[in-house]
C-alpha positions as CSV (number, residue, x, y, z in Angstrom):
1,M,-25.8,15.2,32.7
2,R,-24.0,17.4,30.2
3,S,-24.3,16.7,26.5
4,N,-20.9,16.6,24.9
5,K,-19.7,17.5,21.4
6,L,-17.8,14.4,20.3
7,V,-17.0,13.0,16.9
8,L,-15.8,15.2,14.1
9,V,-16.2,13.8,10.6
10,A,-14.7,15.6,7.7
11,A,-17.2,16.8,5.0
12,A,-16.9,19.3,2.3
13,V,-20.1,21.4,2.7
14,A,-20.7,24.8,1.3
15,S,-23.9,26.9,1.1
16,A,-24.6,29.8,-1.1
17,L,-23.6,33.0,0.6
18,G,-23.2,36.2,-1.3
19,L,-20.6,37.9,0.9
20,S,-20.9,41.1,-1.0
21,A,-24.3,41.2,0.5
22,C,-22.9,39.6,3.6
23,S,-25.5,37.1,4.4
24,D,-24.8,35.0,7.5
25,G,-25.7,31.6,5.9
26,D,-24.1,28.4,7.0
27,R,-20.9,27.2,5.4
28,S,-20.3,24.0,7.3
29,S,-17.2,21.9,6.8
30,L,-17.7,19.3,9.5
31,T,-20.5,17.0,10.7
32,I,-20.8,16.7,14.4
33,E,-22.2,13.6,16.1
34,G,-23.2,13.8,19.7
35,D,-22.3,11.8,22.8
36,T,-23.1,12.3,26.4
37,I,-20.9,12.7,29.5
38,N,-22.6,11.2,32.5
39,E,-22.4,13.1,35.8
40,A,-22.2,9.8,37.7
41,P,-21.4,6.2,36.7
42,N,-24.3,4.1,35.5
43,N,-26.7,7.0,35.1
44,P,-30.0,5.2,34.6
45,T,-31.1,7.6,31.9
46,N,-27.8,7.5,30.0
47,P,-26.1,4.2,31.0
48,G,-22.5,4.2,30.2
49,N,-19.9,1.6,31.2
50,G,-19.1,3.1,34.6
51,V,-15.8,4.8,35.7
52,S,-13.3,5.4,32.9
53,T,-10.0,3.6,32.6
54,C,-7.3,6.2,32.6
55,P,-3.5,6.3,32.7
56,S,-1.8,6.9,36.0
57,F,-1.2,10.6,35.4
58,A,-5.0,11.3,35.0
59,T,-8.1,11.1,37.1
60,A,-10.9,8.8,36.0
61,R,-14.3,10.4,35.4
62,P,-17.5,8.7,34.4
63,Q,-17.5,7.3,30.8
64,T,-19.7,8.9,28.2
65,S,-23.0,7.3,27.3
66,T,-21.3,5.3,24.6
67,G,-18.5,4.1,26.8
68,T,-15.8,6.5,25.8
69,N,-13.3,7.1,28.6
70,V,-13.1,10.6,30.1
71,C,-9.9,11.3,31.9
72,Q,-9.1,14.5,33.8
73,L,-5.7,16.1,33.4
74,P,-3.7,17.1,36.5
75,S,-2.8,20.7,37.3
76,T,0.9,20.0,36.5
77,I,2.4,17.9,33.8
78,S,6.1,17.4,34.6
79,A,6.9,14.4,32.3
80,S,6.3,14.0,28.6
81,T,2.8,12.8,28.1
82,V,0.6,11.5,25.2
83,L,-3.1,12.3,24.9
84,T,-4.7,9.6,22.8
85,A,-7.6,10.1,20.5
86,N,-9.7,7.3,22.0
87,T,-10.2,9.2,25.2
88,I,-11.8,12.6,26.0
89,W,-9.4,14.6,28.0
90,Y,-11.0,16.9,30.6
91,I,-9.6,20.0,32.2
92,A,-11.2,21.6,35.3
93,D,-8.6,24.2,36.1
94,R,-5.2,25.4,34.9
95,V,-2.9,22.7,33.5
96,T,0.7,23.8,33.5
97,V,3.1,21.9,31.3
98,G,6.7,22.1,32.6
99,N,8.1,24.6,35.0
100,G,9.6,27.2,32.7
101,N,7.1,29.9,33.8
102,G,9.1,30.3,37.0
103,E,11.6,33.2,37.3
104,M,14.6,32.5,35.0
105,G,18.2,32.9,36.0
106,V,20.8,34.5,33.8
107,N,21.2,31.3,31.8
108,A,18.1,30.1,30.0
109,G,17.4,26.6,31.2
110,T,18.1,27.3,34.9
111,L,15.5,28.9,37.2
112,A,16.5,31.7,39.6
113,N,16.0,29.2,42.4
114,G,18.6,26.9,40.9
115,L,16.2,24.3,39.6
116,T,16.6,23.0,36.0
117,V,13.9,23.9,33.6
118,Q,11.9,20.8,32.6
119,N,11.8,19.9,29.0
120,V,8.3,18.3,28.8
121,T,6.5,17.4,25.6
122,L,2.7,17.2,25.5
123,T,1.8,15.1,22.5
124,I,-1.8,15.2,21.3
125,E,-3.0,12.7,18.7
126,A,-5.0,13.7,15.6
127,G,-8.7,13.6,16.3
128,T,-8.3,14.1,20.1
129,Q,-10.8,16.2,22.0
130,I,-9.9,18.3,25.0
131,K,-13.0,19.4,27.0
132,A,-13.0,22.1,29.7
133,Q,-15.4,22.4,32.6
134,V,-17.9,25.2,31.8
135,G,-17.5,28.4,33.9
136,T,-14.0,27.8,35.1
137,F,-10.5,29.2,34.6
138,A,-9.5,26.0,32.8
139,N,-6.6,26.6,30.5
140,I,-3.4,25.0,29.3
141,I,0.0,26.7,29.6
142,I,3.0,25.4,27.7
143,T,5.9,26.9,29.6
144,R,9.4,27.8,28.4
145,G,11.5,24.7,27.6
146,S,8.5,22.5,27.0
147,K,6.5,21.8,23.8
148,I,3.0,21.0,22.6
149,M,2.9,18.6,19.7
150,A,-0.7,18.9,18.6
151,E,-0.7,17.6,15.0
152,G,-4.2,17.0,13.7
153,T,-5.2,16.3,10.1
154,A,-7.9,17.8,7.9
155,A,-10.0,14.6,8.5
156,A,-9.2,14.5,12.2
157,P,-8.6,18.0,13.7
158,I,-7.7,18.4,17.4
159,V,-10.5,20.3,19.1
160,F,-10.3,22.3,22.4
161,S,-13.7,23.4,23.7
162,S,-16.0,23.5,26.6
163,E,-17.9,20.4,27.7
164,D,-21.5,21.4,26.8
165,D,-23.6,21.1,23.6
166,N,-22.4,22.5,20.3
167,Y,-19.8,25.2,19.8
168,D,-22.0,28.3,20.3
169,G,-20.8,29.3,23.8
170,T,-18.3,32.0,24.6
171,G,-16.2,32.7,27.7
172,E,-17.0,29.2,29.0
173,W,-13.4,28.2,29.7
174,G,-9.9,29.7,29.4
175,G,-7.8,29.0,26.3
176,L,-4.2,28.0,25.3
177,I,-1.1,30.0,26.4
178,L,2.2,29.2,24.8
179,H,5.5,30.6,26.3
180,G,8.8,30.6,24.7
181,Y,12.4,31.9,24.9
182,A,12.1,34.4,22.0
183,Q,12.6,38.2,22.1
184,H,10.5,40.7,23.9
185,N,11.0,44.5,24.0
186,N,11.4,44.4,27.8
187,M,14.6,46.4,28.2
188,E,16.0,44.1,30.9
189,C,15.8,41.1,28.5
190,N,17.7,42.9,25.7
191,T,20.3,45.1,27.4
192,D,21.4,43.6,30.7
193,P,23.5,40.5,30.4
194,T,23.5,40.0,34.2
195,K,19.8,39.4,34.4
196,G,17.5,36.7,33.1
197,C,14.6,37.5,30.8
198,N,11.3,37.3,32.8
199,V,8.2,38.9,31.1
200,D,5.1,38.7,33.3
201,S,2.7,36.9,31.0
202,E,-0.9,36.9,29.9
203,G,-3.6,35.4,32.2
204,E,-1.4,35.4,35.4
205,S,0.5,32.5,33.7
206,G,4.0,33.3,35.1
207,F,7.1,34.4,33.2
208,A,8.2,34.0,29.5
209,G,10.6,35.4,27.0
210,G,14.3,35.1,26.3
211,K,16.9,35.8,23.6
212,N,16.4,32.9,21.2
213,N,14.3,34.0,18.3
214,A,14.4,30.5,16.7
215,D,13.0,28.9,19.8
216,N,10.5,26.0,19.3
217,S,7.4,25.7,21.5
218,G,6.0,22.8,19.4
219,V,3.3,22.4,16.8
220,L,-0.3,23.5,16.4
221,K,-1.6,22.0,13.2
222,Y,-5.2,21.4,12.3
223,V,-6.3,22.6,15.7
224,V,-9.6,24.2,16.7
225,V,-10.0,26.3,19.8
226,A,-13.6,27.2,20.6
227,E,-15.7,28.9,23.3
228,G,-12.8,30.2,25.4
229,G,-12.1,33.6,27.0
230,Y,-13.2,33.0,30.6
231,A,-13.0,36.2,32.7
232,F,-10.5,35.4,35.5
233,A,-11.0,38.9,36.9
234,P,-13.4,41.7,36.0
235,G,-12.6,42.9,32.5
236,N,-9.7,40.3,32.1
237,E,-10.3,37.4,29.9
238,I,-7.9,34.9,28.3
239,N,-7.3,35.0,24.6
240,G,-8.1,32.0,22.5
241,I,-4.4,31.4,22.0
242,S,-1.7,33.6,23.6
243,F,1.8,33.5,22.3
244,V,4.3,35.0,24.7
245,G,7.8,35.2,23.5
246,V,7.2,32.3,21.1
247,G,9.9,31.7,18.5
248,S,10.0,31.0,14.8
249,G,10.9,27.3,15.4
250,T,7.3,26.8,16.4
251,T,4.8,25.5,13.7
252,V,1.3,27.1,13.6
253,D,-0.6,26.0,10.6
254,Y,-4.3,25.4,9.9
255,V,-5.7,26.8,13.2
256,Q,-9.2,28.0,13.9
257,V,-10.2,30.1,16.9
258,H,-14.0,30.5,17.3
259,N,-16.3,32.3,19.7
260,N,-13.6,33.5,22.0
261,K,-14.8,36.2,24.4
262,D,-11.5,38.0,24.3
263,D,-9.0,38.3,21.3
264,A,-8.7,35.3,19.0
265,I,-4.9,35.4,19.0
266,E,-2.5,37.7,20.7
267,M,1.3,37.8,20.3
268,Y,3.4,39.4,23.1
269,G,6.8,39.8,21.5
270,G,8.4,36.8,19.8
271,T,8.8,35.8,16.2
272,V,6.3,32.9,15.8
273,N,5.2,32.5,12.2
274,M,1.7,31.2,11.2
275,K,-0.2,30.1,8.1
276,H,-3.8,29.2,7.3
277,L,-5.7,30.8,10.2
278,V,-9.5,30.9,10.5
279,L,-10.6,33.4,13.1
280,T,-14.4,33.5,13.5
281,N,-16.9,35.3,15.7
282,N,-14.5,36.3,18.4
283,L,-15.8,39.1,20.6
284,D,-12.8,41.4,21.1
285,D,-10.0,42.1,18.7
286,T,-9.4,39.3,16.3
287,I,-5.6,39.7,15.9
288,D,-3.7,41.6,18.5
289,W,0.1,42.1,18.7
290,D,2.2,43.8,21.3
291,E,5.6,44.2,22.9
292,G,7.9,43.7,19.9
293,Y,6.2,41.0,17.9
294,Q,8.1,40.4,14.6
295,G,6.6,37.2,13.1
296,N,5.0,36.5,9.8
297,I,1.3,35.5,9.2
298,Q,0.1,34.3,5.8
299,Y,-3.3,33.1,4.6
300,V,-5.7,34.3,7.3
301,I,-9.5,34.6,7.2
302,V,-11.1,36.9,9.8
303,N,-14.9,36.6,9.9
304,Q,-16.6,38.8,12.5
305,A,-20.0,37.3,11.8
306,G,-22.9,38.4,14.0
307,D,-23.7,41.7,15.6
308,N,-22.0,41.0,18.9
309,T,-18.5,41.9,18.0
310,D,-17.0,45.1,19.4
311,G,-13.3,44.8,18.5
312,N,-11.1,45.5,15.6
313,A,-9.9,43.0,13.0
314,V,-6.4,44.0,14.1
315,E,-5.3,45.9,17.2
316,A,-1.6,46.5,17.3
317,D,1.0,48.2,19.4
318,T,4.6,48.0,20.4
319,D,4.5,49.1,24.1
320,G,5.6,47.0,26.4
321,S,8.6,49.0,27.2
322,T,8.0,52.6,26.0
323,T,11.8,53.2,25.7
324,S,12.9,50.0,23.9
325,P,13.9,50.5,20.2
326,M,12.4,47.1,19.4
327,L,9.2,47.7,17.5
328,S,6.3,45.4,16.8
329,K,6.5,45.0,13.0
330,P,5.1,41.7,11.8
331,T,4.4,40.8,8.2
332,L,0.8,40.0,7.4
333,A,0.1,38.6,4.0
334,N,-2.8,37.2,2.0
335,F,-5.5,38.1,4.5
336,T,-9.3,38.4,4.0
337,F,-11.0,40.5,6.7
338,L,-14.8,40.4,6.8
339,V,-15.4,43.0,9.5
340,N,-18.6,43.3,11.5
341,T,-18.6,45.3,14.7
342,I,-21.3,47.2,16.7
343,D,-18.7,49.7,18.0
344,A,-19.1,52.8,16.0
345,N,-15.7,54.0,17.1
346,A,-14.0,50.9,15.8
347,T,-11.9,50.7,12.6
348,A,-10.9,47.6,10.8
349,L,-7.3,48.2,11.8
350,N,-6.4,50.0,15.0
351,L,-2.6,50.7,14.8
352,K,-1.2,52.5,17.8
353,A,1.4,52.9,20.6
354,R,4.5,52.8,18.3
355,T,3.5,49.8,16.3
356,G,4.9,49.0,12.9
357,G,3.6,46.3,10.6
358,F,3.7,45.3,6.9
359,F,0.3,44.5,5.2
360,H,0.6,42.7,1.9
361,N,-1.8,41.3,-0.6
362,G,-4.9,41.6,1.5
363,I,-8.7,42.3,1.4
364,I,-10.6,44.3,4.0
365,T,-14.4,44.5,3.6
366,L,-17.5,44.9,5.7
367,R,-20.8,43.3,6.4
368,P,-23.7,45.7,5.9
369,S,-24.5,45.6,9.6
370,S,-21.0,46.8,10.6
371,A,-20.7,50.1,12.3
372,V,-17.1,50.6,11.1
373,T,-16.7,53.9,9.2
374,S,-13.0,53.9,8.3
375,C,-10.4,51.3,7.4
376,V,-7.3,52.3,9.2
377,L,-6.6,54.4,12.4
378,V,-3.0,55.2,13.1
379,S,-2.9,56.9,16.5
380,G,-0.2,58.3,18.7
381,S,3.0,60.0,17.6
382,G,5.0,56.8,17.8
383,A,2.9,54.8,15.4
384,Q,2.4,57.9,13.2
385,A,6.2,58.3,12.9
386,N,6.5,54.8,11.6
387,R,4.2,55.4,8.6
388,N,5.8,54.4,5.3
389,V,8.9,53.2,7.1
390,S,8.1,50.3,9.4
391,L,4.3,50.6,8.9
392,Y,3.5,49.9,5.3
393,F,0.6,48.8,3.0
394,D,1.3,47.0,-0.3
395,N,-1.5,45.6,-2.6
396,V,-4.5,45.9,-0.3
397,I,-8.2,46.1,-1.4
398,V,-10.2,48.2,1.0
399,N,-14.0,48.4,1.2
400,C,-14.5,49.8,4.6
401,G,-15.3,53.5,4.1
402,P,-12.5,56.1,3.8
403,F,-9.0,54.6,4.1
404,G,-8.6,56.8,7.2
405,D,-5.0,57.9,7.1
406,A,-3.8,60.4,4.5
407,V,-0.1,60.0,5.2
408,L,0.2,56.2,4.5
409,N,1.3,55.5,1.0
410,Q,-1.8,54.3,-0.9
411,T,-0.3,53.8,-4.3
412,T,-1.2,50.1,-4.2
413,V,-4.3,50.5,-2.0
414,F,-7.5,49.8,-4.0
415,A,-10.8,51.2,-2.9
416,V,-13.1,48.7,-4.6
417,D,-15.8,46.3,-3.5
418,P,-14.2,42.8,-3.7
419,A,-17.7,41.3,-4.0
420,L,-16.6,38.1,-2.2
421,A,-18.2,34.9,-3.3
422,A,-19.3,32.1,-1.0
423,N,-15.9,30.5,-1.1
424,Y,-14.1,33.8,-0.2
425,T,-12.8,34.3,-3.7
426,T,-13.1,37.5,-5.7
427,A,-13.2,38.3,-9.4
428,V,-12.1,41.9,-9.3
429,A,-9.1,42.6,-11.4
430,Q,-7.1,44.2,-8.6
431,A,-7.0,40.9,-6.8
432,T,-4.6,39.3,-9.3
433,L,-1.0,40.4,-9.7
434,G,0.9,40.2,-12.9
435,A,3.5,37.9,-11.4
436,N,4.3,36.2,-8.2
437,Y,5.1,38.6,-5.3
438,D,8.9,38.9,-4.8
439,W,9.5,38.9,-1.1
440,T,13.3,39.2,-1.5
441,A,12.9,42.3,-3.6
442,F,10.5,44.0,-1.2
443,K,12.7,43.3,1.8
444,G,15.7,44.6,-0.1
445,A,13.9,47.9,-0.7
446,H,12.5,48.2,2.8
447,S,15.2,47.6,5.4
448,E,12.7,47.8,8.3
449,S,10.8,44.7,7.0
450,A,11.2,41.6,9.1
451,A,9.7,39.4,6.3
452,D,10.9,35.8,6.4
453,T,11.5,35.0,2.8
454,T,12.0,31.3,3.5
455,F,8.6,31.2,5.2
456,L,6.4,33.4,3.1
457,E,5.1,31.8,-0.1
458,A,5.3,33.7,-3.4
459,N,1.9,33.9,-5.1
460,N,0.1,36.3,-7.5
461,F,-3.1,37.1,-5.7
462,L,-4.7,39.2,-3.0
463,G,-6.7,37.7,-0.1
464,A,-6.6,34.5,1.8
465,V,-7.9,32.3,-1.0
466,N,-6.7,32.1,-4.6
467,P,-9.3,33.8,-6.7
468,N,-9.4,30.9,-9.1
469,G,-10.8,28.7,-6.3
470,S,-8.1,26.1,-6.7
471,N,-7.2,25.8,-3.0
472,L,-10.1,26.2,-0.6
473,W,-7.8,25.3,2.3
474,Y,-10.3,26.1,5.0
475,Q,-12.7,23.4,4.1
476,G,-12.9,20.0,5.7
477,W,-11.6,20.8,9.2
478,T,-13.2,24.0,10.4
479,L,-16.4,24.1,12.6
480,P,-19.8,23.9,11.0
481,G,-21.5,27.2,10.4
482,S,-18.5,29.2,11.4
483,L,-17.7,30.5,7.9
């Protein structure tokens, strides 16, 4: 038998943790109650109610020890489907939603083979659990033209994880891959009207990309993705969540990625915007962007707790196409990075290969065990040429050794210890602005900025959490002990 993580009950739990001293104490925000998945019906040591009752699209597996149905998803979902919260949904291999990962013709919506792109919606109810078989390539792809509607709540988040005990594994299954029709710096996509846009995607997941930056791949809200990053080939793992050509019509809000063996999130082109991210204990880079990504990310906690992390808080590049004028230049605002890596060559931010990027109102600090010796590395002539034009820092507290780049404008970069409290707040004066940040004014003064002034909230503080502690938005839905 395999023991199974089951019921998530919201609880506001905090423990004292002086983050300036960087203790690894528990800051639970959920209570987990166990259940057991039987390997065979009527297991005499854990008697369930026999074989599960499942809808026609799924395969019945043995019920849990308490009689909860366990239903295995098929390898292909070609019609709109609802995953209900009263069932545990099991994945044993790749699950592909829609057919939009096939090669696209000139017109979006029609594949090169003449077939129509399916518009499939995978709806997942609040509180639903999706469990993956341990040690498999199990992953879910939402292809172009299709959507995932995963709308949890703070009291009932949707959780993707492996099938075994707890949430302490890593690399035990694959992850989530979202495809969309948004931009990519592939030259064929942007310059040749006679050809379709087909970007070969992460994790051997087929093709993605297009020319609709407002494309909508669905909703991820109050969603937890844990224990992913299975190595499908030597040295190749799947990110916790991969966004490939995903557009700004997609909603990503209140999402945690925990214990992923590869990057927590990676954006390959696209314009997807995100808010309220909690990225914890992931083993490679935490945030990675490539290939012309120009979205906006606001309110993000990165906690590289533990001594087993060897990646950067941010690894960023543009290439893709080395000749495309389309740069990666996302806007990252109100971030708190608690960096802890054993790689002595790592920096908190590794900015390379022609990347741009705008870093606003953030905090970067280290745990005492971190081997990081500088905050920012800008490498390669392409990225270095972007400094202070499409690569810019504005109102950032750094406590990670020397800043690391003498050319970047540091007028509003503050080398102070933020002395983070247990709730990720700070009392240092530099963390509070005199007035709400004016996104419209900044964008007007910096023509290279891709800041979405309708998406980004105006506030008067640095970091992911308001220093006055009035909105501890990460509590009540994240995994226990992860913060």
